C-alpha positions in Angstrom: -12.9 -103.5 135.7 -12.4 -107.2 136.0 -14.3 -109.6 133.5 -17.8 -110.3 135.2 -16.8 -114.3 134.9 -14.2 -113.8 137.4 -15.9 -112.5 140.4 -16.8 -115.9 141.0 -14.6 -118.7 141.0 -14.9 -121.1 138.3 -16.3 -124.7 140.1 -18.8 -122.5 141.6 -20.3 -121.4 137.9 -19.4 -124.6 136.5 -21.4 -126.5 139.3 -24.8 -123.8 139.2 -24.7 -124.5 134.7 -25.0 -128.6 135.5 -27.6 -128.2 138.3 -29.3 -126.0 135.6 -28.6 -128.0 132.9 -30.4 -130.5 135.4 -33.2 -129.7 135.6 -33.7 -127.9 132.6 -33.8 -131.9 131.8 -35.7 -133.1 134.6 -38.0 -130.6 133.8 -38.2 -131.1 129.9 -38.1 -135.2 130.8 -41.5 -134.2 132.7 -43.3 -131.8 130.4 -42.6 -134.6 127.9 -43.7 -137.9 129.7 -46.5 -136.3 130.6 -47.3 -135.5 126.4 -47.5 -138.6 126.1 -49.7 -140.0 129.2 -51.8 -137.4 127.8 -51.7 -138.6 124.4 -52.6 -142.6 126.0 -55.1 -141.4 127.4 -56.7 -139.6 125.1 -56.4 -143.0 122.5 -57.5 -144.5 125.4 -61.3 -142.0 125.0 -61.4 -142.6 121.2 -61.4 -146.3 121.4 -63.3 -146.6 123.7 
């Protein structure tokens, strides 16, 4: 039996990993911005 990693072309796997990392990074960034925005709104509502 061949190892699993040789069943797909290497560039395809690399692109897939890069794509997954990019999506993950966007997701984390979105959560971070959302959290900042929520804290900002919360802070504004407490001040007033």
